[in-house]
Structures are given as structure tokens and as C-alpha cells.
N, C-alpha and C positions, 0 to 999 in steps of 0.2 A: 300313698298317697302319688296313686293311678293317675292322671288328667287325662276324663276324654273327651277326643278332640272332633269332637259333632255340632250339630246344631247349624253349622255357617261361625258359628263364634273362632273356633281354630282347625282353620282347614287345610293348611299348608299351603293356603297359598302368601304370595312378597309380599312385604309393610306395605307398598305402593307411592314409594316417595323415594326424595333424591336424599337416604340420611346415613349415620354409619351403619346402622344396621340390617342385614343383608339376608339374616335367612328365615326361610320361611318358620311357621307356626310349629309346624310339625318336628324341625330340627331342633326349635326351642322348646316344646313342648317332650321333648322323647330326655332333652338334657337334665328340664325339672325333673322327670321323673325315674332318672338313674340317678340324681349325686342334691337334686335339693332335699333338706331334711326337712318332714311335719313335724310342726311344733305347734299345733292342736291348734292350730287355724285354719277353717277352710280355707281351699282357696278355689279360687271365681274362675273357671274355664276360658277365659274371655285372655285375650292376648294385648296387652293398650301397646299403642305404637307411636301416640304425639298424642299430647295435654294442649292447651291452650286457651285462654282465658277462664272460661265454665266449662269446660267440655274437654271432653275426651275419644278420642280416635280407635278403631281397633286396626285391622290389618285391610280389610276390605273399606277402608275409609269411613264407617258404619260412625255416625258421631252421639254420644253417649254423654246427658247432661252430667254433674258433677254433682250432688247436689249434697252432698257430703264434706265438701273441701280436703278431698285427699282424706288422709285418716284425722279429718277436724281440725286442720294447718292452714291452707291455701288458702288464707281470707284475702287476700288479692288475685287469686286465681291463679292459673296455671302459667306461667313461660313472661310471666311481666317483663312486659320491656325494660324496664326502669331497676329489674330485679337483674335482671339478665346482667344488663349493661355493667351492675356493681359486681357480679361473680365474674367477667371477664376483664375487670382490672383492676381488683383484687387480690385476681388469681395471678394474674401477672405481675404484679410489684410487688406481695406482702403475703403469702398466705398462710404460715404456720410458725409458728416459734418455741423454745423452749418454754416452761409453762412460769419462770420467773419473767421473764422479762415482756414490755411493757410495751405496748406501740399504740398511735394516736387514735383510730377505729375504736380500740376498749376502753380508750378516755374519754374519745364523745360520745358511747354508747353512752358510759356510764353516768355519764354529766345528764346527754336526755333523759334518760328511762327515770332516773331520781328526781330529775325535774318537773317530768308530770305525776308524781307519786305526791298523795298528801304529805306535810312531814307527822311522825319527824322521819319515816320514811328516806334516809337518805343515805344508803350504804347497800351495796349492790356487787355479784360477781358474776361471772359467763360462766355457760356451763353445758352439754348437747342435750338430753331428752329429760322426759316429764319424773320418770324414776330417779336420774340421776340429780335433778335439784328438790326434788321431796325427799331423797337419802340428806341432800346438805344442808336443809334446813331445819331437816328433827336430829342430824346432829348437830348442829350450832344452837337448837333449843338443849337441850341435853348438856351441852356445855356450860353456856350462862346460866344456867339454873342449878344447876347440880344435880338437876332427879332422872328420872328413867321414864316415867310411864306417860305411854303416847293412848290419845282418845280418838279413832276412828268411826264413823257414819258404820254404820249394818249393810249398807250397801254401797259404799267407797268402791275406789279404783286409782289412785295416786303411786300405781307404778306395779312391780315385779321382782321389783331386788330388795336385799334383805329387811333393810327399814321400811321401803315404800312397801313394800310385799305385804310385812306383818299389818302395816296400818291399812292393808284391802282386803276388803268385810264382801267386797261383789262375786270373786273369778278368786280361782286357783288357791287353796289354799290348802289342801290336797295334796298329797304326795312328793311334799317336799320336805316333811323332818321339823323339827320345832321352830316354831319364829321367837323373834324377840322378844326377852321377858317385857312384863310390863306391859302387855299390850290389854288397850280397856275398849267394849265396843258398844255406842251408843243405837239408841234408835230413829231409825230412820225417819225424816218426817213426811209420810207418802200422804197426803189430802184424801185421795182416791179408795186405799185399802189399811189407812188405821183404824184400831178400835175404839180409839180416843174419838169419844165424839162428846159433843152440848146436848143440852134436853132440845133445841130444837133438828138435831142430826149433823147439823153443822161441825168439821173439823173443827179440836180440841188440843190445836198443837202446844198449847203453854202447857195444860195439864200433863200432856206429853213427854214437855221437856223436863218438868218437877219428873218427874216419873223416874227417864233418861237419869238426870242429874241426883237420884235417893241414890239409887243401881252403882252410880259412879262414889258415890262418900260412901256406899258401904263396902267397897271391891279394893278401895288404894289403899296401899300399903304409903299413904303419907309421901307419894313419891311423885306427886302431879305435875311432868314437864310442860305439856303443849294439850292442846285438839287441835286436827288437819281437819280443815273440812273444804269443798267443792262449793261455790255457791250457787250451784246447779251440778246433783249427780247427775253424770252423762252415762256413763255407763251403768247406774242403778236406775236409770229407766227412766233417765231425763226431768228428775226432780226439783223441783224451782221448790227454795227455800219462803218460805210465806215471809209479807214484807210484815219487820221485826224482831225474825228469829236470828238475823245473827246477831241485832243490837243487846240484844236481852243474852243469846250466848257466848258473846263478848263483856259482858255485866260479867258474867256469872264464871269465867277464866281468872279474869281480874279479881273477883272474890275469894279465891284460892290460889293466888298466884301463880298460874301455869301462865303458859303462853297461846295466843291464837294463830295459825299457820294458813291465812289462805289458799288454796290451790287453785290458778287457776289459765292450768293449763290450755284449756278449751274455751274460759268465759272472757280471755284477758281479750290487747287491743282492741273495742270497742263492741266487740262480738252483739254481744246483752243489750244495748244500745246505751250504754256508760265505758268507759273509757276502758275503768274497772268494776268489774260486777258489785264488788264490797261497797262501791261509792252509794252506792243504795240506797244502803240504808244506815248512811252516816256512820260509822268507824272506821276505826283506821287500824288494822289489824297488827299484831307485832311484826307478822311474815308476810310478803308473796311470794309466789314460783310461778314460775314463768314459764312456761316452752312452745309449741305447738302450732298457734298464733305470732313470738315474738321473731319467728325464722319465714316464719309466710308458706312452711312448707321445706324449711330446710332446716337442718340442724342447731337450733342456740335457746339456751335455757339463761333462766339468771332464774337470783337469790336475791329477795332486797330485803331490808330489815334496819334496824334503828343501829345508830353511831353509838349506844347506849349497853344494845345486846351486842352489838359487834368486840366494843373490846371488853364486855362481859367473856366473852370466848376464848376471843385472845388472848386476856390474865391467865382461859385455865386450860390453856394448849388447845385449842382449837387447831385443825390441820388440813384440809380437802386440796388435792396433788392429783391431777388428774390430766393427760396427755395432751387434750383440747379446750383446756382452763382457759380462759380469755382468748381465746383464738383470735388472729386479728381478720381475716376474713366473713367467718361469720357474723362478728361483730359490726365490720361495716354494712353486709348485710342489714341488720336489727337498726342502725340506724336509718339507714330509704325506708324498712316499714314503718317506722316509728316517725319520719316523717310525712312520708305516705297519705300512712292513715289521719292526721294533725290534717294535713294540707287539705287534702279532698273531704274532710268534714266524714268519712266514715262510720263513725260511731253514729250521728246524727243518721248517715244513711240505714246501716244496720235499723236505727230503732224504727224509721219509717218504712222499710220492707219487710220487716217484722209483722208493723200491726199490720199488712197487708197478708206475708203470710200466715200467719195467725189467724186472719179472717174466714182463706184460702182451705185452712183445713179442719176449721169448722164448719164452715158448710159442706164438708166431706162429710165432715159429721155424722149431720143432717140427711145424708142423702146415702149413707151405707152404714146399714146394721153395727159392721165387724167395728167399727172404732169406738172403742167408750171413752175416750180420754183426749183430748190435747193439750198443753202443757207445755213450758219454756220462756223465754226472755229473748226477744232479740232476733236472730237469726237464727238461734240456738234453741228448737221445736221438739216435739217428740209429740205421736201418734201413738197410746195404747188398742192395741188388739186382742179382741175375745171372741170366738167363736161365736155366731147365734146358732139361735136353738136348734139344735137336727142337723147342724152339721160336726162332724167327728174328728175331730181336731184341733188341738189345743192353740191355743194363740199366738204362740211363739211357731207352731207352724203352718197354721195357716199366716202368721207372716212372710213366711219365708218365702212362701208360692206366692203373693204379693211382688215380692223386693224383685222373685226371677220373674217374673210376666212386666215387672215395671223395667229389669235390664233388658227384655226383648223389643220391646217395649224405645230404648230411647236416654232411662233416668236410671240411674245409679245412685239406691240410696238406701242405709246402713238396718239393719235390721236387731235390736241386741238381742245375745242369741244364749244365752245364762241359766244353767236350771234355778229351777225356782222362782222364773221371773216370766210376766208375761212379757208376749210378743213387742216389742216398744221399739219406733222408727226412729231414729235419730237424723233428723232435718236440719244442717247448720250449710246450708251452700254459699259461698264465695261473699265477700262481703259489695263485691264488684258488680256483683248479677245487679240483671236489667229486668223491670218490672216485667215487662215480656217472656226474658227467659224465665222467668220466678212462675211468671202464667204455667205458661211452656212442660214446665214438671209438673206443677194440679194439677194438667191435663191427662197428662202422663198417669200419672198417679190413682186419678179417678178413673180412667180407661181402665186401667191393671186389677184396680181394685173388682172394678164389674165385669169383668172377666171371668179374673177366677171365682166368687160369688155363682156368677149366674153357671157358669161351668161345676161346681159342687152343687148347688141347688138340678140340674139335668142329670148327675149322677146319683141324687138321691131320690129324683124322679124314675129314673128306669131300677133301683131300686125295688119299690115301691110297685114299682107294675112289677117285675120277678116276684115279690112278697119277698122283698128282703126283710125290712122294716115298715115301721106304719108311719105316714103320710106324716109333715112337719113343713108349716107354716112360716117360709125363708122370706116373703114381701114385710 
């Protein structure tokens, strides 16, 4: 993983502000190339020195608008002053304890979080990451049910550790040896690409679901413990479940005596326009797992379930013990995050701004032939990229060119870059973004598409002029 420091992104300049980091970019990248392991994720060759609100700043002080909320997490933006104050106060008073100790912030977060959940979701505990919370929820489901089979969507992403990784089908299934036994896969509801169609050509998700359950009923050995689902499959391509899908899925799980686990790592805490995305469909799942947004960019996760399930798991000998279980410092942060989300009514804000974002993306789709689909909910939207006729690139590569150009123009936006998927931008700005900042991001994205497509068109014309291939109209 050798990082090239060129094009002004990592040019050896000092950071340009009075902070703790005094090394030049060149010194930092030298250490990265020498000592930081390549874990399979491409590194962006830009050194970020500071982040505030919805913006990041590189070594030259160049502002980059953050359209992904960090790792889909910083719903309150970067360095929110109230969160910074909680961190300073709490670390100076009570940071970390033996996992068997209880602190006031943990009690407060448990009480607040369960009060914001519908009945009978009244029990919770706190961990760090999404993988950890899905691991714990799956183990709880297995203990409480006495069964071991777990179903996941074919485009799911629930983490990369043991049980979480076994229930993840969108990436990283190769090269690690056998996964846990009892894993069953379910057809992903993808309205754009599903072969299940009604007579009028519209998507027939009900027929597809019936087909999926028929496959499950034929595969199961009678040990169905849980179905784990994201309300919006983010890494899988920002696929929003059709209205009514989750309700029927919940009913089918109940008929088979199995639990429904809803993974709200990216959709929780108001991002979709509901406090919890499952609420749109009028159901109450057996488990809700939270991470990312609950800590607003800091490491905090939660598993929420019912007293009945918690007691059944306890009697079965459920044990979960990790170094940072129920840590007081992160719990205090979670309390403040939820307090701000409720106090500022950021759920309604996400719904309003999400409508503006979606319309802006639909306007871009009208303008740019490369945008095949716009989908999502609230401030989690996706645009699928396909190359127009005559451009010899797949959607992922074309999308990568657009993403790089957007970064050059001052916008950070993420494109799903997995084998077997078209290029899909995940757009998830912080809930505190202003309408003006949202429009600025859309304008940059528009400019990036225009420049990339115009450049490819020019290259095409040059090839035609040189007799390389037949001209194709890209307008």
C-alpha cells in the first residue's frame, strides 16, 4: 500500500494550524507506507487535519464537504460543541470501569434509549461497534430460542466478525474459511434489478418474498432462530425495503417461531425521517441493534430487546463480556446524542432535508444519462451509476471517476465498490447540514458528473478521429 503524495493532496506542507500535529504530510505518509497494514480497503490519498460541522480540512486548509457523515456515523457533524464538552467532562471524571461495575451514565442511557423504543423493547446493554452488536444479538437469539439457523439478505452487511460476518453476503465471504453453520440466504428486494415482475412490468416483491420463503422452508433443518435485516441495505446498494415488506416479513417470522433482528446501524437516530426506520412499517421487532449514529461518530453500540427474550436467554446461560461493555464515557455521549436529536427534532429535519436531497438527485438524473436510479429515505440516499452507450467503463469505474472528481472539487461522497454491484453512491450527510450546504454538495456532484462525462466524450471523439472505433452519440 504505497501512497502517492502528489496533485496537491499530500504535498509535504505543514498542517497550517496550532494543534498537536506538527509533522509534514510527507512525514505522515512515510510512516503509513512503512507501517500501516493494507486491510483491503483503498486509502484516500488526502491527509485530513481537522473537521468541524459538515466539513473537513486538508493540510492546505482546503474545505471538503462531508456527504457521508464520516463512516455514515457523524449525524451531528464533526466536533459538535456539546459532544466535545461531554467528552472533556466525562473523561476527566469517569472514563472506564471493570465491566461488572455500573455507572450513572449507563443507567441514564439505558432508561432514555428504552423510553424512545416502542413496547415491549425495554432491555438494553452497550457495546462499541456494529459487528459487536450484531454478534451479541445473534447469540441472544440463539440462546433464547434454542435454535441456530440465521437468515440474511443476499446483499446484506452486518459486520465481518464471526456470526456477523456469516450473516453478511455482500462482501468478504472468501478467504476466511468456513462460516458458522446454519446460515441461510434470502433474495434481496431490488426493485430495479429483480426478475419478479407483474403483468404491467412493475416490481412484484410479494411474489419474490414468497419464493424466498419457499427456499427457506426447503433448506431449514427445523432450527430457525432469527432473520437479521437492514431497513435500508446500505452497502448492498442503498436498497430501501418496499412499504409493507418489513411488516409481512415480521409476520412470516412469527409464523415460523423465529425472531426478527433489525440492524439500524446506519438508519437509527432519525436519519431516515423516523427515529427508528422500522417504525415506518408499523412493526416492533424482537431485537434492534444500534451503532454508528448512536455515538455520532464515537464508538458506541447497543442491543435492545424485550424482558421476555432477555430472561429466556439468561436461563439458557447467555454470557457477553467485553473490555468496553457498558463504559461510562461513551454512555454519557450516547445520552447527549439522543438528547440533541430529540431536542432539535432532527428526525423531522432529516425528513425535510431528505426530500430536498432526493429532488436534487432526481434533477441530476434528468440531466445526466449515467444516473440509472435514485433511491433511499430521508438523509440516506443512493444513486446507481451505469455507463451511457459508448463509454467503455462499468458503473463502478465510472462512479469512481466521478467520486475522485468530486473530491478534487471539494466533496467527499462514497461509492460502493464491491464485485457484482453496479456503482452506487451512498449519500448520507449529517442531520445538521443546512439547505445551502446541501445545495452546494449537489452542485459539486453535478459539476463532477459533467466534467467526467464530457472528458470521456472528448476521448471518444478523439478515438473516432483516429479510426479506433465507431462514433456513438453520448448526448
